[in-house]
C-alpha positions, 0 to 999 in steps of 0.5 A: 749849276746849283739848280741842276744839282737840286733837281738831280737830288730831288729826282734821286731815289730815296736812301734805303734805311739799314735793316735792324739787327733782328731783321738782318738776322732773319734775312741771313738765316733765310738765305741759308736753305738748309737752316730754313728747312731745319727751322720748318722741321723744328717748327712742325715738331713743336706744333705737334708737341703743343697740339698733342691733345688735339691730335690724339682727340682727332685720332680717337686714341689715348696714350695710356689706354690698353688694347689687349685684343690688338696683340697676339698673346700666344706669340708673346704680345706681338701686334696683330696685323702688318707693320705693327698693327697699322690700321684706320684707327691706329695710324702708326700701329700699337705697342707690343704687349700692351696694345697702346696706340703708338701715334698717341704715345709718339706725339705725347713723347715729343711734348716730354722730350722737347719740354725737358730739353728746353727747360734744361737748356734755359736753366743751363744758359741762365746759370752759366750766364750768371756765374760767368758774369759774376766771375768776370765782374767780381774781385780776383778771389771771386773770379778764381773761386768760380773759375776753379768750380767751373773747371771741376764741373767740366772734369766731372763725369756728367752721366755718372753724376746724373745717374747717381742723382736720379737714382737717389731722388724719391719717385714722388718727385715729378720725373720730367722736372727732375731730369731737366733740373739735373741736366741743366744744373750740371751742364752750365760750365760751357756757357760760363766759360764762354760768358766769362771770356767774352765779358773779360774782353768787353770790359777793356773796351771804351764804351764799358769803361765810360759806363763804369766811370759815369758812376753806374754799378757793376750789374747796371753796366752788365745789364745795359752794356755787356748783355747785348754784346753777349747775346750772339754767342749765348744764343748760338751756344743755346741753339747747339746745346738744345739737341745735346740735351735731347740726346742726354734725356733719351740716354737717361731714359734708355738707361732706365733712370729717366722718364718712367712709365706710363709717361711716354718719352722717345728715350723711354720707348727705345728702352722698351723697344730693345727686345722687339726690334725683330718682332715689331721693328716699327716700335723701334724705328719710329722713336729712333727716327724721330730722335735722329730727325729732331737732333739733325734739324736742331743741329743744322738750325744751330749752325745756321744761327751761328753763321747768321749771328757771325757773318764773318764765318760765312765770309771766311768759308766763301773766301776759302772755297773761292781760293780752293776753286781758283787754285784747282783751276790754275793747277788744271791749266798748268797741267794741260799746258805742260802736257801740250809742251811735252807733246 
């Protein structure tokens, strides 16, 4: 009997090792078709932004080179030719009045817009993480002080403060860096609240209490015990904050206090295209459409990241959908039965 069991165990299929956290996350994210498509769009946009010098070199154009011969000065600077002056040399047409190549300005504008939003997101997540952990691990008066500062930051009108700060800073300061500092330095309160609430919950768990009783310091406990557990909510919040920061940068540029010419930016291009939507609609539709696609893709990707890091959300959604489907089917059967009884 024992020999048969040994033979059966020897012939059994080997046990499959459980997937690691990163691998399991990739599997869950890949299983969501919308998130996978959004990730491909975001990857393409990032590659375009990084390869902007190479792409413009292939097109043979520069973003700040004027072509006055390509616009009709008698008509107020409208591009010559159909669809905003699209040709073999200018793949997306030219800019009204100046004749600058739109393709070159679009790809360089992607670099500025995405770079500013990325820098601002990293800054706001870092500030929120540090302030939230300090409030959760500090003494009672430190927690109260930082919590009140966070509440004040949430209540402040962010756009008004950003407009005021950007208006008083000298023009010699690099504008993209300044905008990223302003956005990230103002929008950290949401991250701080999430980190503080999660850290306070984790502090009461046994593994954190055991680490503190072993004699390790607060920041050692935070680095080794709390930060790995905070990774999922922080990454999720960062993925959803990134498209918001793109919108804020575009709004500031549209209001005239963001990226200054001749540096190309999608928001700044929308500002200049405000008066050309009838004479040269492509000049408005191109940056507006790219902003829409970018924000939509990042939002869908952020939602996919949230679901992949928290599979219970997807499970609740499937359970709710299945219950609704079963309830609808039962109602249909009951209605059909009542009709047959009435007949």
